[in-house]
C-alpha positions in Angstrom: -4.0 2.8 20.9 -4.5 3.1 17.1 -8.0 4.0 16.0 -9.6 1.8 13.4 -11.3 3.7 10.6 -13.7 2.0 8.2 -14.6 3.3 4.7 -17.3 2.0 2.3 -16.1 0.8 -1.1 -18.4 -0.3 -3.9 -17.6 -3.4 -6.0 -18.5 -4.5 -9.5 -21.1 -6.8 -7.9 -23.9 -4.5 -6.6 -24.8 -7.1 -4.0 -21.4 -6.9 -2.4 -19.8 -4.0 -0.6 -16.3 -3.8 0.8 -15.7 -2.2 4.2 -12.0 -1.2 4.0 -10.1 -0.7 7.2 -7.1 1.5 7.7 -5.1 -1.3 9.3 -4.7 -5.1 8.7 -7.2 -7.1 10.6 -6.0 -10.6 9.6 -2.4 -11.9 9.3 -2.5 -12.0 5.5 -5.2 -14.7 5.6 -8.6 -14.8 3.8 -11.8 -16.2 5.1 -15.3 -16.8 3.6 -18.4 -17.6 5.7 -21.8 -18.5 4.4 -23.8 -18.7 7.6 -23.4 -18.1 11.4 -22.3 -21.7 12.1 -19.5 -21.5 9.6 -18.4 -18.2 11.1 -17.4 -19.7 14.5 -13.7 -18.8 13.9 -14.8 -15.2 13.5 -16.8 -13.4 16.2 -16.9 -10.4 13.9 -18.5 -12.4 11.1 -20.9 -14.0 13.5 -22.1 -10.5 14.7 -22.6 -9.4 11.1 -24.8 -12.5 10.5 -27.3 -11.2 13.1 -28.2 -8.6 10.5 -31.1 -10.2 8.6 -29.9 -9.0 5.2 -26.4 -10.5 5.4 -25.9 -13.5 3.0 -22.1 -14.0 3.1 -19.1 -12.4 4.8 -15.6 -12.3 3.4 -12.6 -11.2 5.6 -9.2 -10.6 4.1 -6.2 -8.4 4.9 -7.6 -5.0 5.6 -11.2 -5.3 4.6 -14.5 -7.0 5.3 -16.8 -7.7 2.3 -20.5 -8.4 2.8 -22.9 -9.9 0.3 -26.6 -8.9 1.0 -29.9 -10.5 0.3 -32.3 -8.5 -1.9 -34.5 -7.4 1.0 -32.5 -4.2 1.3 -30.4 -1.9 -0.8 -26.8 -1.1 0.3 -27.5 2.7 0.0 -29.9 2.3 3.0 -27.7 0.3 5.3 -24.0 0.5 4.3 -23.1 3.4 6.6 -24.7 1.7 9.6 -22.7 -1.5 8.8 -19.5 0.5 8.5 -20.1 2.1 11.9 -20.9 -1.3 13.5 -17.6 -2.8 12.2 -15.7 0.3 13.3 -17.2 0.2 16.8 -16.5 -3.5 17.1 -12.8 -3.1 16.1 -12.3 -0.1 18.3 -13.9 -1.9 21.2 -11.2 -4.6 21.0 -13.4 -7.2 19.3 -11.8 -10.4 18.0 -11.7 -10.7 14.2 -10.4 -14.3 13.9 -9.8 -16.8 16.8 -6.2 -17.7 16.1 -6.5 -21.3 17.4 -9.1 -22.0 14.7 -7.4 -20.2 11.9 -5.2 -22.0 9.3 -1.7 -22.5 10.5 0.1 -22.0 7.2 -0.5 -19.2 4.7 0.1 -20.0 1.1 2.4 -17.3 -0.1 4.3 -16.9 -3.3 7.0 -14.3 -3.9 8.9 -13.7 -7.2 11.8 -11.5 -8.0 11.5 -8.9 -10.8 14.3 -6.8 -12.3 13.8 -3.0 -12.4 15.4 -0.4 -14.7 17.7 0.4 -11.8 20.5 -2.3 -11.7 20.9 -1.7 -8.0 17.2 -2.5 -7.2 15.3 -5.7 -7.3 11.5 -5.9 -6.8 10.1 -8.8 -4.8 6.4 -9.3 -5.6 3.9 -11.2 -3.3 0.6 -12.7 -4.2 -1.0 -10.9 -1.2 -1.5 -7.3 -0.1 1.2 -6.7 2.6 0.7 -3.0 3.4 -2.0 -0.4 3.0 0.3 2.5 2.1 3.8 3.0 0.7 6.8 3.2 3.0 10.5 3.9 2.3 13.4 3.2 4.7 17.0 4.2 4.0 18.5 3.0 7.3 17.8 0.6 10.2 17.0 3.6 12.4 14.2 4.7 10.0 12.9 1.2 9.9 11.7 1.0 13.5 8.0 1.0 12.4 8.6 -2.0 10.0 9.7 -5.4 11.5 10.3 -6.7 7.9 12.5 -3.7 6.9 14.4 -3.9 10.2 15.3 -7.6 9.6 16.2 -6.9 6.0 18.7 -4.3 7.1 20.5 -7.0 9.0 21.7 -8.3 5.6 25.0 -6.3 5.0 24.2 -5.7 1.3 20.8 -4.0 1.9 21.0 -0.3 1.4 17.3 0.8 1.4 13.9 -0.8 1.5 10.7 0.4 -0.3 7.4 -1.3 0.5 4.2 -0.8 -1.4 0.9 -2.7 -1.6 2.1 -6.1 -2.7 5.8 -5.8 -3.2 9.2 -4.9 -1.6 11.9 -3.1 -3.6 15.4 -3.5 -2.2 18.3 -1.4 -3.1 21.7 -3.1 -2.6 25.2 -2.0 -2.1 27.7 -2.9 -4.9 29.5 -5.4 -2.6 27.1 -8.1 -3.8 25.6 -9.3 -7.1 21.9 -10.0 -7.5 22.7 -13.5 -8.8 24.2 -14.3 -5.4 21.6 -12.9 -3.1 18.2 -12.9 -4.9 17.1 -16.4 -3.9 18.1 -15.8 -0.3 16.1 -12.5 -0.1 13.1 -14.0 -1.9 12.9 -16.9 0.5 13.4 -14.6 3.5 10.5 -12.3 2.5 8.3 -15.3 1.6 8.9 -16.9 5.1 8.4 -13.6 6.9 5.0 -13.1 5.3 4.0 -16.7 5.8 4.8 -16.4 9.5 2.0 -13.8 9.9 4.3 -11.2 11.5 3.5 -7.5 10.9 5.2 -6.2 7.8 4.8 -2.7 9.3 3.4 -2.0 12.8 -0.2 -0.7 13.1 1.0 2.7 14.2 2.9 3.0 10.9 -0.4 2.9 9.0 -1.8 5.5 11.4 1.2 7.7 10.9 0.9 7.3 7.1 -2.8 8.3 7.3 -1.8 11.4 9.2 0.8 12.2 6.5 -1.9 11.6 3.8 -4.2 14.1 5.6 -1.3 16.6 5.6 -0.7 16.0 1.9 -4.4 16.6 1.1 -4.3 19.8 3.1 -1.1 20.8 1.3 -2.7 20.0 -2.1 -5.6 22.3 -1.4 -3.1 25.1 -0.6 -1.3 24.7 -4.0 -1.7 27.1 -6.9 -3.7 25.9 -9.9 -0.7 24.9 -12.1 0.8 22.9 -9.2 -2.5 21.1 -8.8 -2.5 20.2 -12.5 1.0 18.9 -12.3 0.2 16.7 -9.3 -2.9 15.3 -11.1 -0.8 14.5 -14.2 1.9 12.8 -12.2 -0.8 10.7 -10.3 -2.6 9.7 -13.4 0.1 9.2 -16.0 3.4 8.8 -14.2 2.9 7.0 -10.9 1.4 3.8 -12.3 4.4 3.4 -14.6 7.1 4.0 -12.0 5.2 1.8 -9.5 5.4 -1.1 -11.9 9.1 -0.7 -11.8 9.2 -0.7 -8.0 9.4 3.0 -7.5 7.5 6.1 -6.7 7.5 9.8 -7.6 6.2 12.7 -5.5 5.7 16.4 -6.4 7.8 18.8 -4.4 7.4 22.2 -5.8 6.7 24.4 -8.9 8.2 27.8 -9.5 5.9 30.1 -11.5 8.7 32.4 -12.4 11.3 29.9 -13.7 8.6 27.4 -14.6 10.7 24.6 -13.0 9.2 21.6 -11.4 10.9 19.6 -8.6 10.0 16.0 -7.9 11.2 13.4 -5.4 12.2 9.9 -6.6 11.8 6.9 -4.3 12.4 3.2 -4.4 13.8 1.9 -7.7 13.7 5.3 -9.2 16.0 6.8 -6.6 19.6 7.0 -8.0 18.6 5.1 -11.1 20.9 5.8 -14.0 18.0 6.0 -16.4 16.0 8.4 -14.1 17.4 11.5 -15.7 16.7 10.2 -19.2 13.2 9.2 -18.3 12.4 12.5 -16.7 13.9 14.7 -19.4 12.4 12.7 -22.3 9.3 11.5 -20.6 7.8 13.5 -17.7 9.3 16.8 -18.8 8.0 16.5 -22.4 4.6 15.3 -21.1 4.2 18.3 -18.8 5.3 20.7 -21.6 2.7 19.2 -23.9 -0.1 19.1 -21.4 0.6 22.4 -19.8 2.0 24.5 -22.7 3.9 27.6 -21.7 3.8 26.6 -18.0 6.7 24.1 -17.6 10.3 24.5 -18.8 12.3 22.0 -16.8 11.9 19.1 -14.4 14.4 18.6 -11.5 14.7 15.2 -9.9 15.8 14.8 -6.3 16.7 11.3 -5.1 15.0 10.2 -1.9 
């Protein structure tokens, strides 16, 4: 059984707090309830309305957002609410009664070209995973029903899934103009069906990996930590918009060489070397003078 973990996230509205869950709790649907009667389709929301300060409950994807009345401050009660939601989920409590939930989920998916001519990015209007995943074969894709089905298309070489998009790398046997519409419709219908994009245990496994990464980060030398922070702040958002990801692998203090792993659209991209040499490498040299000489890119 996969354990639910709930974390408290502040929002721009100080009356509303998001309680983020490490797994999806609805099938890509969103719900809003203003009172206990409205909340009949959601036993979880009904339970929250028994708290006298709860004004509204929103449930969507992997979070529960609660709006409070002014009789309390969130700082005084948010941890208690998080614990209550976590205990409810781990006790097997029902979030939404499926029979009373909407049968059709409005989903849009559009295709977006990337700098890598072998990769197309399919962007959904909904959050579909809580972490990033990359699969380079059908064997690797066992934790992702969506990726597994995509590998049944003979032209699919690898699948990269992040928050609200799927990046697909194709073999050269097909042209995007011949397969894009088919893939877009397939992904759209898959999400609309409410099936798991990745299995719950995949999120748990990813969380364990993240914990390991955090432990690994703390063990790094100071220069490596600076490199990781620069990549996270300045490089990752840019490559993510192109359907890819970059991960720090190592730093050699003697040679001053940095190794990074390319994933998704960045992996095997003809422009990757150019981007790294003229972008990332120069950035690291400027921001860490005398500490970096070269960046080596390894395709995932």
